[in-house]
C-alpha positions in Angstrom: 2.2 14.7 30.2 -0.8 17.0 29.7 -2.7 17.0 33.0 -0.6 14.2 34.5 2.1 15.7 36.7 5.1 13.6 37.9 6.7 14.2 41.2 10.3 14.4 39.9 11.4 11.8 42.5 10.2 8.5 40.9 12.7 5.8 39.9 11.4 6.1 36.3 9.7 9.1 34.8 8.2 9.1 31.3 7.7 12.5 29.7 7.1 14.1 26.3 9.6 16.8 25.5 6.9 19.4 25.2 5.5 18.7 28.6 8.9 18.5 30.2 9.8 22.0 29.1 6.3 23.4 29.8 5.7 25.9 32.7 9.1 25.2 34.3 8.2 21.5 35.0 11.8 20.5 34.3 13.1 22.4 37.4 11.6 19.7 39.7 14.0 17.2 38.3 17.4 17.3 40.1 19.9 16.2 37.5 22.3 14.7 40.1 19.6 12.0 40.9 19.5 10.6 37.4 21.7 7.8 36.0 20.1 7.4 32.6 18.3 9.6 30.1 16.6 7.5 27.4 15.4 9.3 24.3 12.9 7.7 21.9 12.7 8.9 18.3 16.2 10.1 18.8 16.6 11.6 15.3 15.0 14.7 16.9 17.7 14.9 19.5 19.6 17.9 18.0 16.5 20.0 17.9 16.7 23.1 20.2 14.0 21.8 22.6 15.8 18.5 23.1 19.2 20.2 23.5 17.6 22.4 26.2 16.4 19.4 28.1 19.7 17.6 27.8 21.5 20.6 29.1 19.4 20.6 32.2 20.6 17.0 32.9 24.3 18.0 32.4 24.3 16.4 28.9 25.1 19.6 27.0 28.8 18.9 27.5 29.5 15.4 28.9 31.5 15.0 32.0 32.1 12.5 34.8 28.9 13.5 36.6 26.7 13.3 33.5 24.1 10.5 33.4 24.2 8.0 30.5 22.4 9.1 27.4 20.8 6.4 25.1 18.9 7.2 22.0 16.7 4.8 19.9 15.2 5.4 16.5 14.0 3.5 13.5 15.2 6.4 11.3 18.5 7.5 12.7 19.2 10.4 10.4 17.9 13.9 9.7 16.5 15.3 6.5 18.6 18.5 6.8 21.8 16.4 7.3 22.6 18.0 10.6 24.9 15.8 12.6 23.4 13.8 15.4 26.9 13.6 16.7 26.3 16.9 18.4 24.3 15.0 21.0 25.1 11.3 20.4 28.7 9.9 20.6 28.4 6.4 19.2 26.0 4.2 17.4 26.3 0.8 19.2 23.7 -1.1 17.3 21.9 -0.8 14.0 19.7 -3.2 12.0 18.3 -2.4 8.6 14.5 -2.8 8.4 14.9 -5.2 5.4 17.1 -7.4 7.5 14.5 -7.2 10.3 11.9 -8.4 7.9 14.1 -11.3 6.9 14.6 -12.2 10.6 10.9 -12.0 11.3 11.1 -9.1 13.7 8.8 -7.2 11.3 6.1 -8.4 9.0 6.9 -9.4 5.5 6.1 -6.7 2.9 5.1 -6.6 -0.7 6.0 -3.4 -2.7 4.1 -1.9 -5.7 4.8 1.4 -7.4 2.1 3.2 -9.5 3.0 6.1 -11.8 0.5 8.8 -10.8 1.8 11.3 -13.5 1.6 14.1 -10.9 4.0 16.9 -11.9 5.9 18.3 -8.9 8.3 20.5 -10.8 6.5 23.7 -9.6 6.2 22.7 -6.0 8.5 24.7 -3.7 10.4 23.5 -0.7 8.9 24.0 2.8 10.9 25.2 5.8 11.8 21.6 6.8 13.3 20.8 3.3 10.3 18.7 2.2 7.7 19.9 -0.2 5.6 23.0 0.7 2.4 21.4 1.9 -0.2 23.7 0.3 1.5 23.6 -3.1 2.0 19.9 -2.9 -1.7 19.5 -2.1 -2.7 21.5 -5.2 -0.5 19.3 -7.4 -1.5 15.9 -5.9 -5.2 16.5 -4.9 -6.7 16.4 -8.3 -9.6 14.5 -9.8 -7.3 12.5 -12.1 -4.7 11.6 -9.4 -7.3 10.6 -6.9 -9.0 8.4 -9.4 -5.7 6.7 -10.3 -5.0 6.2 -6.6 -8.3 4.6 -5.7 -8.5 2.4 -8.8 -4.9 1.2 -8.3 -5.8 0.3 -4.7 -8.9 -1.6 -5.8 -6.9 -3.4 -8.5 -3.9 -4.3 -6.4 -5.2 -4.5 -2.8 -9.0 -4.4 -2.8 -9.1 -7.6 -0.7 -7.0 -6.2 2.1 -8.7 -5.9 5.5 -7.0 -2.8 7.0 -5.5 -0.1 4.7 -3.9 3.0 6.1 -3.7 5.9 3.6 -1.3 8.8 3.9 -2.4 12.1 2.3 -0.9 15.6 2.0 -3.4 17.8 4.0 -6.9 17.8 5.3 -8.4 18.8 2.0 -6.7 15.8 0.3 -7.9 13.5 3.1 -11.5 14.5 2.6 -11.4 14.3 -1.2 -9.6 11.0 -1.3 -12.0 9.5 1.3 -14.9 10.6 -0.8 -13.4 8.9 -3.9 -13.2 5.6 -1.9 -16.8 6.0 -0.9 -17.8 6.6 -4.5 -16.8 3.0 -5.3 -18.6 1.6 -2.3 -15.7 1.3 0.1 -16.3 2.2 3.7 -13.4 4.6 4.1 -13.1 7.0 7.1 -10.7 9.6 8.0 -8.9 11.1 11.1 -7.1 14.4 11.1 -5.7 16.7 13.7 -9.1 18.4 13.9 -10.9 15.2 14.8 -12.1 15.3 18.4 -10.2 13.0 20.7 -13.3 10.8 21.6 -14.2 10.4 17.9 -10.5 9.6 17.1 -10.3 6.9 19.8 -13.7 5.4 18.6 -12.7 5.3 15.0 -9.2 3.8 15.8 -10.8 1.0 17.9 -13.3 0.3 15.1 -10.4 0.1 12.6 -8.5 -2.3 14.8 -11.6 -4.5 15.0 -11.9 -4.7 11.2 -15.2 -2.7 11.2 -14.1 -0.8 8.1 -11.3 -1.4 5.6 -9.7 2.0 4.8 -8.5 4.7 7.2 -7.2 7.9 5.7 -5.0 10.4 7.5 -2.4 13.1 7.1 0.6 13.4 9.4 -1.0 11.7 12.4 0.3 8.2 12.2 3.9 8.5 11.3 5.4 8.1 14.8 4.4 6.0 17.8 1.2 4.5 16.4 0.4 0.9 17.2 -2.1 -0.5 14.8 -0.6 -3.9 14.1 -3.4 -5.3 12.0 -2.6 -2.8 9.1 -2.0 -5.1 6.1 -1.8 -2.3 3.4 -0.2 1.1 3.4 -1.1 3.4 0.5 1.3 6.3 0.1 -0.7 9.0 -1.7 1.7 11.8 -0.7 5.1 12.2 -2.3 8.0 13.1 0.0 11.7 14.1 -0.2 12.3 12.8 3.3 13.7 9.3 3.8 12.7 9.4 7.4 9.1 10.2 6.6 9.0 7.4 4.0 10.3 4.8 6.4 7.9 6.0 9.1 4.9 5.7 6.8 5.9 2.3 5.6 6.7 1.2 9.1 3.1 1.6 10.2 2.3 -1.6 8.3 5.3 -3.7 9.4 4.2 -4.6 12.9 3.7 -8.3 13.4 0.1 -9.5 13.7 -1.3 -13.1 13.7 -4.1 -12.2 11.2 -1.7 -11.0 8.4 0.9 -12.8 6.3 2.4 -9.5 5.0 1.7 -5.9 4.4 1.3 -4.5 0.9 3.0 -1.1 0.4 1.6 0.8 -2.6 3.6 3.9 -3.6 1.9 6.4 -5.9 5.1 7.6 -7.6 5.1 11.2 -9.0 7.7 12.8 -11.3 11.2 11.8 -10.2 13.0 14.8 -11.5 12.7 16.9 -8.3 14.0 15.0 -5.3 11.2 12.5 -4.6 12.1 9.6 -2.3 10.2 6.4 -3.3 10.1 2.7 -2.2 12.5 1.7 -5.1 15.2 4.1 -3.9 14.6 3.0 -0.3 15.2 -0.6 -1.3 18.4 0.4 -3.1 17.0 0.1 -6.6 16.9 2.6 -9.4 14.1 5.3 -8.9 12.5 4.3 -12.2 12.3 0.7 -11.2 8.7 -0.5 -11.4 7.7 -2.8 -8.6 4.7 -5.1 -8.7 4.1 -7.0 -5.4 7.9 -7.6 -5.0 8.8 -8.8 -1.6 11.6 -7.3 0.6 13.6 -10.5 0.1 13.3 -10.4 -3.7 14.2 -6.7 -3.7 17.3 -7.4 -1.6 18.3 -10.3 -4.0 17.8 -8.0 -6.9 20.1 -5.4 -5.4 22.7 -8.0 -4.5 22.6 -9.5 -8.1 23.5 -6.1 -9.5 26.4 -5.9 -7.1 27.6 -9.3 -8.2 27.0 -8.9 -11.9 27.2 -5.2 -13.0 26.6 -6.2 -16.6 23.0 -6.8 -15.9 21.0 -4.2 -17.9 24.0 -3.5 -20.2 23.0 -1.2 -23.0 20.5 0.8 -21.0 21.3 4.4 -20.0 19.7 4.5 -16.6 21.5 6.2 -13.7 22.2 4.9 -10.3 19.9 4.9 -7.3 20.3 8.0 -5.2 19.9 5.7 -2.1 22.7 3.3 -3.0 25.0 4.7 -5.5 27.1 1.5 -5.7 24.4 -0.3 -7.7 25.4 -0.1 -11.4 22.4 -0.6 -13.6 24.0 0.1 -17.0 26.9 1.3 -19.0 27.3 4.1 -21.5 30.0 4.1 -24.1 31.8 7.4 -25.0 33.6 7.9 -28.3 35.4 11.1 -27.1 35.9 13.2 -24.0 33.5 15.7 -25.7 30.7 13.1 -25.4 31.7 12.3 -21.8 31.5 15.9 -20.6 28.2 16.5 -22.6 26.5 13.5 -21.0 24.4 14.7 -18.1 23.0 11.3 -17.1 25.4 11.1 -14.2 23.7 14.1 -12.6 20.2 12.5 -12.8 20.4 10.5 -9.6 22.0 13.2 -7.4 19.6 15.9 -8.7 16.7 13.6 -7.9 17.4 14.4 -4.3 18.9 17.9 -4.4 17.7 21.0 -6.1 21.3 22.2 -6.5 23.4 21.8 -9.6 25.8 19.0 -8.4 28.0 17.7 -11.1 29.4 14.1 -11.2 33.1 14.3 -12.1 33.8 10.6 -11.4 31.9 7.5 -10.3 32.1 8.5 -6.6 32.8 12.2 -6.7 30.4 15.2 -7.0 31.1 18.9 -7.1 29.0 22.0 -6.4 30.7 25.2 -7.6 30.1 28.9 -7.0 32.2 32.0 -7.2 33.0 31.8 -3.5 34.4 28.3 -3.8 33.1 24.7 -4.1 31.9 21.7 -2.1 32.9 18.2 -3.0 31.2 15.0 -2.0 33.4 11.9 -2.3 33.3 8.3 -1.1 36.4 6.7 0.5 37.6 3.1 0.6 35.7 2.4 3.9 32.4 3.3 2.2 31.9 6.6 4.1 31.0 9.9 2.3 32.9 13.1 3.1 32.1 16.7 2.2 35.1 19.0 1.7 34.9 22.8 1.4 37.3 24.8 -0.8 37.3 28.7 -0.6 38.1 30.9 -3.5 41.0 33.2 -2.3 41.4 36.9 -3.2 44.0 37.5 -6.0 45.6 40.2 -3.8 46.6 37.6 -1.2 49.9 35.9 -0.7 48.8 32.4 -1.7 50.2 30.9 -4.9 46.9 29.0 -5.4 43.6 30.7 -6.1 42.0 28.2 -3.7 42.3 27.2 -0.1 43.2 23.7 0.9 40.2 21.4 1.1 38.7 21.2 4.6 36.5 18.3 5.6 33.2 19.7 7.0 30.9 16.6 7.0 31.2 12.8 7.2 28.2 10.7 6.4 27.3 7.0 6.2 25.4 7.3 2.9 25.1 9.6 -0.1 21.7 11.0 0.7 22.8 12.1 4.1 25.9 13.7 2.7 23.9 15.6 0.0 21.4 17.0 2.6 24.3 18.1 4.9 26.2 19.7 2.0 23.0 21.4 0.7 22.4 22.8 4.2 25.9 24.1 4.4 25.8 25.5 0.8 22.8 27.6 1.5 24.9 29.4 4.1 28.3 29.7 2.6 27.2 30.5 -0.9 24.5 32.9 0.4 21.4 31.5 -1.2 20.5 29.6 -4.4 21.6 32.2 -7.0 24.8 30.4 -8.2 24.1 26.8 -7.1 20.4 25.9 -7.7 19.7 23.9 -10.9 16.4 25.8 -11.4 18.0 29.3 -11.6 16.9 31.2 -14.8 20.5 32.0 -15.8 21.2 28.3 -16.4 18.7 28.3 -19.2 20.2 31.2 -21.1 22.5 30.8 -24.0 26.2 30.1 -23.1 28.5 33.0 -23.0 31.3 33.6 -25.6 33.8 32.9 -22.8 32.3 29.6 -22.0 32.1 28.5 -25.6 35.7 29.6 -26.2 37.0 27.6 -23.2 35.1 24.5 -24.3 36.4 24.7 -27.9 39.9 25.2 -26.7 39.8 22.2 -24.3 37.8 19.8 -26.5 39.0 20.9 -30.0 35.6 20.2 -31.4 32.6 22.2 -32.5 30.3 23.0 -29.6 26.5 23.1 -30.3 25.3 26.7 -30.7 22.2 26.2 -28.5 24.1 25.0 -25.4 22.9 26.8 -22.3 25.0 28.5 -19.6 24.1 25.8 -17.1 25.1 23.0 -19.5 28.4 24.8 -20.3 29.1 25.4 -16.6 28.6 21.7 -15.9 30.9 20.7 -18.8 33.6 23.1 -17.6 33.4 21.7 -14.1 33.9 18.2 -15.4 36.9 19.3 -17.5 38.5 21.1 -14.6 38.1 18.1 -12.3 39.4 15.1 -14.3 37.2 14.3 -17.3 40.2 13.8 -19.6 41.8 11.4 -17.2 38.5 9.6 -16.7 38.0 9.3 -20.4 41.5 7.6 -20.7 40.5 5.2 -18.0 37.2 4.5 -19.7 39.0 3.7 -23.0 41.3 1.3 -21.2 38.4 -0.3 -19.4 36.6 -0.6 -22.7 39.5 -2.4 -24.3 39.7 -4.8 -21.4 35.9 -5.5 -21.7 36.3 -6.1 -25.4 39.0 -8.7 -24.9 36.9 -10.4 -22.2 33.9 -10.5 -24.5 36.1 -12.0 -27.3 37.4 -14.6 -24.9 33.9 -15.5 -23.8 32.7 -15.8 -27.4 35.5 -18.2 -28.2 34.7 -20.3 -25.1 30.9 -20.4 -26.0 31.8 -21.4 -29.6 34.0 -24.3 -28.3 31.4 -25.4 -25.8 28.7 -25.4 -28.5 30.9 -27.6 -30.8 31.3 -30.1 -28.0 27.6 -30.3 -27.1 26.0 -33.6 -27.8 22.6 -33.3 -29.4 20.0 -35.9 -30.3 19.6 -36.2 -34.0 21.6 -37.2 -37.1 25.3 -36.5 -37.1 26.6 -34.0 -39.6 
């Protein structure tokens, strides 16, 4: 790496991907001599540079002469949903970080969320799918938001010895550091512009507890070993699950001087795809956390699985990270009310800018004139994405649509959404028909849409309904809303009978209870 040049003949060679591909260095490595290629941070493995290196070692297409390929990563997925299966055949071992905390492989953690009231609705996407950095900085790096961040840290974690703060960009780093110093905290910062000797000196001082707060942006997400960190302050929102895990992971290294690490998440508006610690823990994105441990969060999630009636009467959606967690029920008096209810879309549109429509508890559809994509969950718990093409009327097919073709298989909903969105941007040729923010969705519904809805629902449709709302309702009607409503009615009757049975049992139990006091 850098000025260190390997011979190419050592038993074990360690190299960064950038150095390996630089100035023809890779040519000195005879692929026939190697038995194993081990890739750290393997979620990068489908990137072009990695594929180029793998191809040199005969791992582009595996054959009998190829060396073994092993990849390791704490975040084994990609934000864009691209399949790691293009390079990796099989996942042989996986352990969730919450389980690793429980088994003492990682430090215990406490989680706190703080509503920062930052509005991200006007922040565009960057080329990597996360927020555009400059626009995000303008939204987050404000006097008010920085005051809230620093005061929240002082209130919740002011006694912590070693806090690592993640910011958006260099301007945010400098301004937030200044805010800490205003309240008398010795906060220092490191950026990509910090000279190497200064960076090394400040890191060593931080490890030795010489100052309590280190502020950075983008430097300490991968490969950083500062085990004494006992607080991580997330002052930058993200749409990336990987980045969120990497930032939190900086504080989960074991260290004899700390009992746990306090994760403080400055939560912004959740309407535009922000990933937060509650969603990462499998809880509803609106769930407020106050020093909740990983163990307690896991129990909370499991309790919802065991008893779905918890929270009955609320109208919260499900967590985009674990869509099996039911946090409430909504009663519908008619199929009209069912198709009008948009709460089912809240959780999926919290992680996608596209107008996905929930047509059943485990099925989502994204429609366009050229066809549709469907995300569905099977009995094994996997999520699949199917593509249906709109066929030309002049063709020989009796159906206006092609047969569904599976294009993606994913282990969780978030991964399926990102993969489907990546595909949708190509096959539907941009965001015009599919993005939820498109101006046409806010215009008044067309006479054709109103006519269709009135014919199907047999009920007056509100005059001010928008084209987007009408399109979503029509999608639900075309894909099973009437059948779903019948099932809901049946389920509602069963629930009513069960409640009546429980009421009678409680009445009988109360009558048999022995109480101290005079007999009636």
